[in-house]
C-alpha positions as a Markdown table, in Angstrom:
| # | Residue | x | y | z |
|---|---|---|---|---|
| 1 | Met | 0.9 | -11.8 | 10.2 |
| 2 | His | 2.5 | -9.4 | 12.5 |
| 3 | Leu | 3.9 | -5.7 | 11.2 |
| 4 | Ala | 6.8 | -4.7 | 13.1 |
| 5 | His | 7.2 | -0.9 | 11.4 |
| 6 | Ser | 5.4 | 1.8 | 12.6 |
| 7 | Arg | 4.5 | 2.8 | 8.8 |
| 8 | Phe | 3.0 | -0.7 | 7.8 |
| 9 | Gln | 0.3 | 0.3 | 11.6 |
| 10 | His | -2.6 | 0.2 | 9.7 |
| 11 | Leu | -2.2 | -2.1 | 7.2 |
| 12 | Glu | -3.1 | -5.6 | 9.5 |
| 13 | Pro | -6.3 | -3.6 | 11.0 |
| 14 | Phe | -6.9 | -2.9 | 7.4 |
| 15 | Leu | -6.4 | -6.2 | 6.2 |
| 16 | Lys | -8.5 | -7.7 | 9.4 |
| 17 | Tyr | -11.3 | -5.2 | 7.6 |
| 18 | Leu | -11.1 | -6.1 | 4.3 |
| 19 | Arg | -11.8 | -10.1 | 5.5 |
| 20 | Ala | -14.0 | -9.8 | 8.0 |
| 21 | Glu | -16.1 | -6.6 | 6.3 |
| 22 | Val | -16.5 | -7.0 | 3.0 |
| 23 | Gly | -15.6 | -10.8 | 2.8 |
| 24 | Met | -12.7 | -9.8 | 0.6 |
| 25 | Ala | -11.0 | -13.4 | -1.2 |
| 26 | Glu | -7.8 | -14.7 | 0.7 |
| 27 | Asn | -5.7 | -14.1 | -2.7 |
| 28 | Ser | -7.3 | -10.0 | -3.1 |
| 29 | Leu | -6.0 | -9.4 | 1.2 |
| 30 | Lys | -2.5 | -11.0 | 0.0 |
| 31 | Ala | -1.8 | -9.0 | -3.4 |
| 32 | Tyr | -3.6 | -5.9 | -1.3 |
| 33 | Glu | -1.3 | -6.3 | 1.1 |
| 34 | Thr | 1.7 | -7.0 | -1.3 |
| 35 | Asp | 0.4 | -3.5 | -3.1 |
| 36 | Leu | 0.7 | -1.6 | 0.2 |
| 37 | Arg | 3.7 | -2.9 | 1.2 |
| 38 | Gln | 5.2 | -1.8 | -1.8 |
| 39 | Phe | 3.8 | 1.3 | -1.6 |
| 40 | Phe | 4.9 | 2.1 | 1.7 |
| 41 | Glu | 8.8 | 1.5 | 0.8 |
| 42 | Trp | 8.6 | 3.5 | -1.9 |
| 43 | Phe | 6.9 | 6.5 | 0.1 |
| 44 | Gln | 9.7 | 6.1 | 2.8 |
| 45 | Thr | 12.0 | 7.5 | -0.3 |
| 46 | Arg | 10.6 | 10.9 | 0.0 |
| 47 | Ser | 10.0 | 13.7 | 2.4 |
| 48 | Val | 6.6 | 13.8 | 3.4 |
| 49 | Glu | 4.6 | 12.8 | 6.2 |
| 50 | Ile | 2.1 | 9.7 | 5.1 |
| 51 | Thr | -0.8 | 11.7 | 6.2 |
| 52 | Ala | 0.6 | 14.4 | 2.9 |
| 53 | Val | 0.0 | 12.1 | 0.2 |
| 54 | Asp | -1.9 | 14.2 | -2.2 |
| 55 | Leu | -2.7 | 13.7 | -6.3 |
| 56 | Lys | 0.8 | 14.4 | -7.1 |
| 57 | Val | 2.3 | 11.6 | -4.8 |
| 58 | Leu | 0.1 | 9.1 | -6.4 |
| 59 | Thr | 1.2 | 10.4 | -9.9 |
| 60 | Asp | 4.2 | 9.3 | -8.9 |
| 61 | Trp | 4.1 | 6.6 | -7.7 |
| 62 | Leu | 2.1 | 5.6 | -10.3 |
| 63 | Gly | 5.2 | 6.6 | -12.6 |
| 64 | His | 7.6 | 4.6 | -10.7 |
| 65 | Leu | 4.8 | 1.5 | -11.2 |
| 66 | His | 5.3 | 2.3 | -15.0 |
| 67 | Glu | 9.1 | 2.6 | -15.3 |
| 68 | Arg | 9.0 | -0.6 | -13.7 |
| 69 | Gly | 7.1 | -2.0 | -16.5 |
| 70 | Leu | 4.0 | -2.8 | -14.5 |
| 71 | Ala | 0.8 | -2.5 | -14.4 |
| 72 | Thr | -0.9 | 0.7 | -12.9 |
| 73 | Thr | -4.5 | -0.8 | -12.0 |
């Protein structure tokens, strides 16, 4: 899994951690990766830095999922 975009720079190490240290199942890892990639893509449309993610941003994300008819859990 090669990640070219800088917004994904921490995704691969995080997934490796989950695989090696947590022992997470491959299907769960794929789901985490998909969810986080979708969040980063959505977040890119916002006018804030990733380090400024707060409760409001996460609430907006959950609202976005709800509008798309997706579960927020």
